[in-house]
N, C-alpha and C positions, 0 to 999 in steps of 0.2 A: 504494500500500500504506500509506503514511504517513497519508493522509487517512482511510482506513477505520479505522485504529488510533485516530486522534484523535476520530473520530465515535463510536467504541465507548466511549472514555473519557468523553466528554461525556454519552452516554446513561446510563452507569453512575452518574456523579455526579448527574445529574438524578433518577434513580430513588432514590438514597440520600437526597438532600435532600427529595424528595417523601415518602418513607417516614418520615423523621424528623418532618417537619411533620405528617403524618397522625397518627402516634402521639402526638405532643405535644398536638395539638388534641383528640384523643379522650380522653387522660388528663385534661387540664384541665377538660373539660366534665363528666367524672365527678366530679372533686374538688369543683367548684363546686356541682353538684347535691346532693351528699351533705352539704355543710356549710352550706347555706342553711336558716336556721330557718324554721319555719312559723308562720303567724299563730295557729294553734291552741295553741301552746305557752304555758303560763302562766309567771309569774315568782314565785319565792319571795320574799315580802316580810314585813317585820315591821310589825305594826300598833301603835298607841299602847300597848296593853296588854302588848306584848312577845311575843305568840305569833306563830308563823310560819304563813302560809297561802298557798295558791296563788291568785293573782289573775288574773282575766280582764282583758285589757288594754283593754276598751272604755272605761273611765273613766280615760283616760291623758292626762297633760300632759307634753309634751316641752319640755325647756329647751335651746334652741339659738339661736345667734346673738344671745345676750344678750336673749332674749325667751321668754315662756311661750306655748306653742301647744297648745290654743287659749287665747286671752286671757280668755275666759269659758267656763266649763263648768257644766252643770246636771246634778245628780244627785238621787237620792231619799234620804230619811232612811234611814240604815243602810248606804248605799253607801260604798265606798272609792274614793279617787282615788290613782293611782300617778304620782308625778313621777319622770322619768328625765332625768338631765343628759347631754346629748350634746355640750356645750361642753368645751373644754380647761380653762377656768376653773371654779373651784368656785362653786356657787350654792345657795341655799336657797329654800324656799317658806315664808315666815313671815307668819302672819296679822297684820294691822294691829292687831287687838285682842288679840294674843298667845294666841288660842285653839288654835292649832296651829303647829307648826314642824317641818319635815323635818330640820333641821340642815343643815350644809353638805355637799352631795353632790359628790363628785369625778366626773370624766368616767366615764360608764358606770354609775354607781351609781343606785339607785332607792330610793324610800321611799313607803309607802302610809299614808294617813290615812283613818280611818273617820269619817263625819259622822253624829252621832246626834241633831242638832237642826236643825230647819228655819231658814233664814235666808240672808242674803247676806253672804259673807265676802270682803272685799278682802284681798289679800296682796301681798307684795313679796319681793325677794331682799335678805337682810340684808347681803350683800356689795356689791350693786349696787342701791341703793334706787330708781333710775330704772326698774327692771324691775317692772312691776305687772300684776296680773291679778285675776280675780274667780271665786269659787265660789258658785253658787246651789244651795241645798239645799231641795228641795220636800217 
C-alpha cells in the first residue's frame, strides 16, 4: 500500500512540474515573438537641418567593438546614413574635414547625416581617433 501511495505522489509531482514547464515555455515564446522588432520598422532621426524623418535602415553604420561597420559605405547624393552606437562607450562619426559630425552618441543612440555633395569623406571617432572609416558619395 505504501509503494502505491509513493508512486501516486511521484506521478502527481511529475505532472505538476511538466505542466509548469509547458506553461512557462509557451509564455516565453509568446513574449519573445511579440517584442522582436522587424526589419521593416524605421527609426526617427534628426537630420542636419533639424527636422525629424523616418529613415530606412539600408544606409546604416553600426558602431560596435570600437569599430565602424561597414568601414566603407557608398551612397548616392541626397542619401542619408544613420550611425547607431551599440558600444557601452560613447562614440562619434566626425569627418576629417569637419564637414559632418554626429556628436557623441551614447549606447543605443542614432544620428543621421544627409550627403548633398559627391565625394569621398574619411571620418573618425572624436573620442577614439584610432577608429576610422570612409563614406563614398556618388
